C-alpha positions in Angstrom: 116.7 75.0 123.1 114.8 73.3 120.3 111.5 74.1 122.0 112.4 77.8 122.2 113.5 77.8 118.5 110.2 76.2 117.5 108.2 78.8 119.5 110.1 81.7 117.9 109.4 80.3 114.4 105.7 79.9 115.2 105.5 83.4 116.5 107.3 84.8 113.4 105.0 82.8 111.1 101.9 84.0 112.9 103.1 87.6 112.8 103.8 87.4 109.0 100.3 85.8 108.4 98.7 88.5 110.5 100.4 91.2 108.5 99.5 89.6 105.2 95.9 89.2 106.3 95.5 92.8 107.5 92.8 95.1 106.2 93.9 98.2 104.3 91.6 101.2 103.8 92.1 104.1 101.4 90.1 106.9 99.8 90.1 108.3 96.3 90.3 111.9 97.6 91.3 113.3 101.0 89.9 116.8 100.3 86.3 117.3 99.1 83.6 120.0 98.9 80.4 119.8 101.0 77.8 117.7 99.3 80.3 115.5 97.4 80.8 111.8 97.8 84.0 110.0 98.4 84.9 106.4 97.7 86.3 104.3 100.6 88.1 101.1 99.5 88.7 98.3 102.0 91.1 95.6 100.8 92.1 92.2 102.1 94.2 89.3 100.7 93.2 86.8 103.3 91.4 84.0 101.4 90.0 82.6 104.7 88.2 85.9 105.5 84.5 85.8 105.1 81.7 88.3 105.4 81.9 92.0 104.8 82.9 95.1 106.8 80.6 96.3 109.6 79.4 99.7 108.4 77.6 100.7 111.6 80.5 102.9 112.8 79.9 105.1 109.7 76.3 106.1 110.5 77.0 109.1 112.8 79.1 111.0 110.3 78.4 109.6 106.9 75.5 108.5 104.6 76.4 105.3 102.8 75.3 105.8 99.2 76.3 102.4 97.9 78.6 99.4 98.3 80.1 96.9 95.9 82.5 94.0 96.3 85.3 93.0 93.8 87.1 89.6 94.0 90.3 89.3 92.0 92.6 86.2 91.5 96.2 86.9 90.3 98.7 84.2 89.3 102.3 85.1 89.6 105.1 82.6 89.2 102.8 79.7 89.8 101.4 81.1 93.0 97.8 82.3 93.2 97.0 85.5 95.1 93.4 86.3 95.9 92.3 89.9 96.7 88.9 91.1 97.9 87.9 94.8 97.8 84.9 96.5 99.2 84.2 99.9 97.6 81.9 102.1 99.8 80.5 105.4 98.6 80.2 107.9 101.5 78.5 111.3 101.7 79.8 113.3 104.7 77.1 114.8 107.0 79.4 117.5 108.4 82.0 120.0 107.2 85.5 120.5 108.4 87.8 117.7 109.6 85.9 114.4 109.5 87.5 111.0 110.5 86.4 107.8 108.9 86.4 105.4 111.8 88.1 101.9 111.7 86.0 99.2 110.1 86.1 95.6 111.3 85.9 92.1 109.7 86.3 89.3 112.2 89.4 90.1 114.3 90.9 92.6 111.7 90.4 96.3 111.6 91.3 99.1 109.2 93.2 102.2 110.2 91.3 105.6 110.6 91.4 108.1 107.7 91.0 111.9 108.0 89.0 113.8 105.4 88.8 117.6 104.9 85.3 118.6 103.9 85.2 122.2 102.6 82.0 124.1 102.9 80.7 125.7 99.6 78.1 128.4 99.2 75.0 127.2 97.4 74.2 129.1 94.3 70.6 128.8 92.9 71.6 129.7 89.3 69.8 128.7 86.2 72.8 126.6 85.2 72.5 124.5 88.3 68.8 123.9 87.5 69.7 122.4 84.1 70.0 118.6 83.8 73.6 119.0 82.6 75.9 121.9 83.2 79.7 122.6 83.3 81.8 124.5 85.9 85.4 125.6 85.6 87.6 127.3 88.2 91.2 128.3 88.8 93.0 127.8 92.1 94.4 131.4 91.9 93.8 134.6 90.0 97.5 135.3 89.2 100.7 133.3 88.9 104.3 133.9 88.0 105.5 133.1 84.5 106.2 129.3 84.1 104.6 128.6 87.5 101.7 126.3 88.0 98.0 127.2 88.0 95.4 124.5 88.6 92.3 124.4 86.4 89.4 122.2 87.5 86.6 121.3 85.1 83.5 119.7 86.5 80.5 118.4 84.6 77.3 118.0 86.6 74.4 115.9 85.4 71.2 115.0 87.2 70.1 112.7 84.4 71.6 109.5 83.1 74.0 109.7 80.2 75.3 107.2 77.7 79.0 106.4 77.9 79.7 108.4 74.7 80.4 111.7 76.5 83.5 113.8 75.6 85.2 117.0 76.6 87.0 119.2 74.1 90.8 119.1 74.6 92.3 122.1 76.4 94.6 124.1 74.2 96.1 127.5 75.1 98.8 129.3 73.1 102.2 129.7 74.7 101.2 127.6 77.6 102.4 124.2 78.8 99.5 122.0 79.9 99.6 118.7 81.9 96.5 116.7 82.6 96.6 115.5 86.2 95.6 111.8 85.9 92.4 110.5 84.4 89.0 112.0 84.9 87.3 110.9 88.1 83.6 110.5 88.9 81.6 111.0 92.1 78.3 112.4 93.3 77.2 115.7 94.8 73.9 116.9 96.2 72.9 120.3 94.9 69.6 121.9 96.0 68.5 118.5 97.3 69.1 116.8 94.0 71.8 114.2 93.6 74.1 114.9 90.6 76.8 112.8 89.0 80.1 114.7 88.6 82.9 114.1 86.0 86.0 116.0 87.2 89.1 116.7 85.1 92.1 118.7 86.4 94.9 120.4 84.5 98.2 122.0 85.5 98.8 125.1 83.4 102.2 126.7 83.0 102.1 130.1 81.1 105.3 130.8 79.2 104.8 134.6 78.9 103.7 137.3 81.3 100.5 139.3 80.7 96.9 138.2 80.6 96.2 134.6 79.7 92.7 133.7 78.4 91.6 130.1 79.0 89.0 129.3 76.3 85.6 127.7 76.9 85.4 123.9 76.9 82.5 122.0 75.5 81.0 118.8 76.9 79.0 116.6 74.6 76.8 113.6 75.7 73.7 111.7 74.9 70.8 111.7 77.4 69.2 108.5 78.4 65.4 109.0 78.1 63.0 106.4 79.6 60.2 104.9 77.5 56.6 105.4 78.4 55.1 102.9 80.8 52.7 101.5 78.1 55.5 100.7 75.8 56.2 96.9 75.9 59.6 97.2 74.2 62.0 95.1 76.4 64.8 97.5 75.7 63.4 99.8 78.4 64.8 103.0 76.8 65.1 104.7 73.5 68.0 106.7 71.9 68.2 110.1 73.6 69.0 113.5 72.3 72.6 114.8 72.0 73.4 117.8 74.2 76.3 120.3 74.2 77.2 122.5 77.2 80.0 125.0 77.3 82.0 126.6 80.1 82.7 130.4 80.3 86.1 131.8 79.4 88.6 132.4 82.3 91.3 135.0 82.6 94.6 134.5 84.4 97.1 137.2 85.3 100.7 136.1 84.6 103.4 138.0 86.5 107.0 138.4 85.2 110.0 137.0 87.0 110.9 139.2 90.0 113.7 141.7 89.4 115.5 140.5 92.6 115.9 137.0 91.2 119.6 136.2 90.3 120.1 136.6 86.5 122.6 133.7 86.3 120.3 131.2 88.0 117.6 129.1 86.2 114.1 130.4 87.0 112.4 127.9 89.3 108.9 129.0 90.7 107.7 126.2 93.0 105.5 125.8 96.0 108.2 123.8 97.8 111.6 122.3 96.8 113.9 119.7 98.4 117.4 118.5 97.5 118.6 115.2 98.8 121.8 113.1 98.3 122.5 109.4 98.5 125.6 107.2 98.0 126.1 103.6 97.0 128.2 102.5 98.9 128.6 105.0 101.6 131.8 106.9 101.3 133.2 106.1 104.7 136.1 104.0 103.7 137.3 105.0 100.2 140.3 103.7 98.4 142.0 104.7 95.2 140.2 103.1 92.3 136.9 102.5 94.1 133.7 103.2 92.3 131.1 105.3 94.2 127.6 106.1 92.9 126.3 109.5 94.0 122.7 110.3 93.4 121.3 113.9 93.7 117.5 114.2 93.7 115.7 117.5 93.2 112.0 117.5 93.9 109.7 120.5 93.4 106.0 120.8 94.1 104.3 122.8 91.4 106.7 122.0 88.6 107.0 119.1 86.2 110.2 116.9 86.1 111.1 118.2 82.6 111.2 121.8 84.0 113.9 121.0 86.6 117.4 122.0 85.4 120.6 119.9 85.8 122.6 120.6 88.9 125.8 122.7 88.5 128.6 120.3 89.5 132.3 121.3 89.1 135.2 119.1 88.3 137.3 118.0 91.2 141.1 117.3 90.8 141.8 113.7 91.7 138.3 112.5 91.0 137.0 111.1 87.7 133.3 111.6 87.0 131.1 109.4 84.8 127.5 110.8 84.8 124.5 108.7 83.8 121.3 109.9 82.1 118.9 111.9 84.4 115.8 110.2 85.7 112.7 112.4 85.4 109.3 111.6 87.0 106.0 113.2 88.0 103.5 112.6 90.8 100.0 114.0 91.3 98.4 115.2 94.5 95.6 117.6 95.5 97.8 120.6 94.9 99.0 119.6 91.4 102.2 118.2 90.1 105.3 117.1 92.0 108.2 116.8 89.6 111.5 115.1 90.5 114.9 114.9 88.8 117.6 112.4 89.8 121.2 112.9 88.6 123.5 109.9 89.1 127.2 109.7 88.5 130.0 107.3 89.2 133.0 108.8 91.1 136.4 107.1 90.9 139.2 108.7 93.0 142.6 108.3 91.4 144.9 109.7 94.2 145.4 109.4 97.9 144.4 112.2 100.3 141.5 114.5 101.0 139.1 115.3 98.1 136.8 118.3 98.7 133.3 118.0 97.3 131.9 121.5 97.1 128.4 122.4 98.4 125.5 122.1 95.9 123.0 125.0 95.9 119.7 125.5 94.1 118.1 129.0 93.9 114.3 129.0 93.6 111.3 131.2 94.1 108.8 130.2 96.8 105.4 130.9 95.1 103.5 130.0 98.3 105.3 132.6 100.5 106.4 134.8 97.6 110.1 135.2 98.3 113.5 134.0 97.2 115.0 130.9 98.7 118.2 128.8 98.5 118.3 125.1 99.2 121.7 123.5 99.4 123.7 120.4 100.4 126.7 121.0 102.6 130.3 120.4 101.3 131.9 117.1 102.3 135.4 115.7 102.3 136.3 112.2 101.0 139.3 110.7 102.7 140.9 108.4 100.1 143.3 105.7 101.3 145.8 103.6 99.4 144.4 100.5 97.7 146.7 97.6 98.4 145.5 95.7 95.3 146.8 98.5 93.1 150.3 98.7 94.5 152.9 97.6 91.9 156.0 95.6 93.1 159.1 97.8 92.7 162.6 96.4 91.9 164.9 95.8 94.8 167.4 98.6 95.6 170.9 98.1 94.0 173.5 96.4 96.2 176.3 98.7 97.3 179.8 97.1 96.7 182.6 98.3 98.9 186.2 98.6 97.6 188.3 95.5 98.3 191.3 95.6 100.6 194.9 94.8 99.5 194.8 91.2 100.6 191.9 90.4 98.2 193.2 92.5 95.4 194.5 89.5 93.5 191.0 88.0 93.5 189.6 91.1 91.7 192.5 91.1 89.3 191.7 87.4 88.4 188.0 88.2 88.1 188.8 91.1 85.7 191.0 88.9 83.6 188.2 86.3 83.3 185.7 89.0 82.5 188.0 90.4 79.7 188.4 87.0 78.2 184.6 86.3 78.2 184.0 89.7 76.7 186.4 89.0 73.8 184.8 85.6 73.3 181.4 87.1 73.3 182.5 89.7 70.8 183.8 87.0 68.5 180.7 85.0 68.7 178.6 88.1 67.9 180.8 88.9 64.9 180.3 85.4 63.6 176.6 85.3 64.4 175.8 88.6 62.5 176.5 86.8 59.2 174.2 83.9 60.1 170.5 83.7 59.3 168.2 85.2 61.9 166.9 82.8 64.5 163.6 82.7 66.4 163.5 84.1 69.9 163.9 81.5 72.6 160.6 80.2 74.1 159.6 82.2 77.1 157.6 81.2 80.1 153.9 82.0 80.0 151.9 83.4 77.0 153.8 85.1 74.2 153.2 88.8 73.4 151.5 87.7 70.2 149.0 85.5 72.2 148.3 88.3 74.6 147.7 90.7 71.7 145.3 88.2 70.1 143.4 88.0 73.4 143.2 91.8 73.6 141.9 91.9 70.0 139.2 89.3 70.6 138.0 91.0 73.8 137.9 94.5 72.4 136.1 93.4 69.2 133.6 91.5 71.4 132.9 94.8 73.3 133.5 93.2 76.7 135.0 95.9 79.0 135.9 93.5 81.8 137.7 91.0 79.5 139.4 93.8 77.6 140.8 95.4 80.8 142.3 92.0 81.9 143.8 91.3 78.5 145.1 94.9 78.3 146.9 94.6 81.7 148.4 91.3 80.7 149.7 92.6 77.4 151.1 95.8 79.1 153.1 93.9 81.6 155.3 92.5 78.8 155.9 95.9 77.2 159.1 98.0 77.8 156.9 100.8 79.2 153.9 100.9 81.6 150.4 101.4 80.3 150.3 104.9 82.0 153.5 105.9 80.2 152.2 104.8 76.8 148.9 106.7 77.5 150.9 109.8 78.5 152.8 109.7 75.2 149.9 108.8 72.9 146.7 110.8 73.3 144.3 108.4 71.4 145.3 105.6 73.8 144.6 107.9 76.8 141.1 108.8 75.4 140.3 105.2 74.7 141.3 104.2 78.3 139.0 106.9 79.6 136.1 105.4 77.6 137.0 101.9 79.0 137.1 103.1 82.6 133.8 104.9 82.1 132.2 101.6 80.9 133.7 99.8 83.9 132.6 102.3 86.6 129.2 103.3 85.3 125.9 101.6 84.4 126.4 102.2 80.6 129.0 99.4 80.2 126.7 97.3 78.1 126.9 100.0 75.3 130.8 100.2 75.2 132.4 99.7 71.8 136.0 98.3 71.9 137.0 99.2 68.3 138.4 102.6 69.4 140.7 101.0 72.0 142.0 98.4 69.5 142.7 101.1 66.9 144.6 103.1 69.5 146.7 100.0 70.5 147.5 99.3 66.9 148.6 102.9 66.3 151.1 103.1 69.2 154.5 104.4 67.7 157.2 101.7 67.3 159.5 103.3 69.8 156.9 102.9 72.6 155.9 99.2 72.2 157.6 95.8 72.0 156.1 94.8 68.6 153.7 96.0 66.0 150.2 94.8 66.8 148.8 95.8 63.5 150.9 93.3 61.6 149.2 90.0 60.8 152.5 88.1 60.0 153.6 85.5 62.5 157.4 86.1 61.7 159.6 88.5 63.6 162.1 91.0 62.0 165.7 89.8 61.8 167.4 89.6 65.2 170.7 90.8 63.8 170.0 93.3 61.0 172.8 94.1 58.6 
């Protein structure tokens, strides 16, 4: 048995080491134009791995323009993690779908990667014969209002440039503009001449229909000019001249919102849209008082996260809702922005039975297929059971006394006589005691109401929702009424309890302020509480007032 266990542990350790020591390959772009280069990155975190990748499998389909190796050592929590990257610049020899084959180092191999190489028509224009020229293009000629149009700006240079290059910021009136990541550089062969390329992409969202004019952009840089061969200056180069190149203006047709789009729905023009739901914990076995976190995530391709509206959710009887702040995020891909919005809320059922959660529907316009669509989550039913921990002990039912028979009648007569005598005696004692000074209440078992009230005051003023709830329940158990009855009679107390429950069942509890609850407890009318919590005196009112 021990031998089998040791064997399993050895296999698990070997598998984990093999996974950690694996080679991972990635590319900076998965879709390129013909003549452009792509960077392939091969990464390993195995410190015992020596050598470099075998590039022979790349020769049939790619021209290797250059390779470089980067070694990095990271210290995290006292542990050192070494990473080695090989960055390989590739120029595809064919158009269409091209597969980068697996590369091998020792016994490890990378996974294959698929590239899309789009054929472009060669244009022998005067601009392309210049040492530096700029090119701009839109992914489409017309878009709907507030929909995404992609603008790509490429600067080509066949000469060396200093690193002081700059591009004028893109500014268009009545238009929302999002730059898609940082500018990236690569190479492209044009007319047999290798050019460096600086590419910048923008997502443009016109806010009004009509014709939108995208102004020209200007690229500025300093050329690196080599010195003559007879110059013995060790610097090897001299300051070059400053150049400016500008792009042509572009026009974009912006279409109005379709007439068939529902007037009461937010306008959502997107290439694709998904709506998902998640629960924590899963609502399979729900009891009264349980806290469930429901997350609804709306993700749209072609829109920013800030453009996504909140989902329309209706109140459900028997279910308290405590929403959190929405989480907005953006991602970039080859087709532009992918915006997402996550709405989370804590749901607390307060009654037993079936609770119907209605369907959630989002109306949007499919800009890729140009038609109206509806995406929805189906309705669901929560079956809420009784929570045993919340059941309050009820007093025992009164005992039914039957009438005595004639034989035992004298016993009841004697009992009545004794009761009459004790009643007269008690009345006499009361008559005498009402003229005496008031006496303190007899000591009771457990904490006094004053102690419990002090505990409640300290917990609420410390803004601790958990301790406040415990102190409030302990104080309420010594009152003539239940906490629910007091809240029903006194609206400020009910509002303060809702705030406390919201802090207990949502992620915003750390921001709860207990002063409102303490003020509500102090303001409960005298007829509905055992004593006045606002008073600071330790003495009680007379037990037998005159």
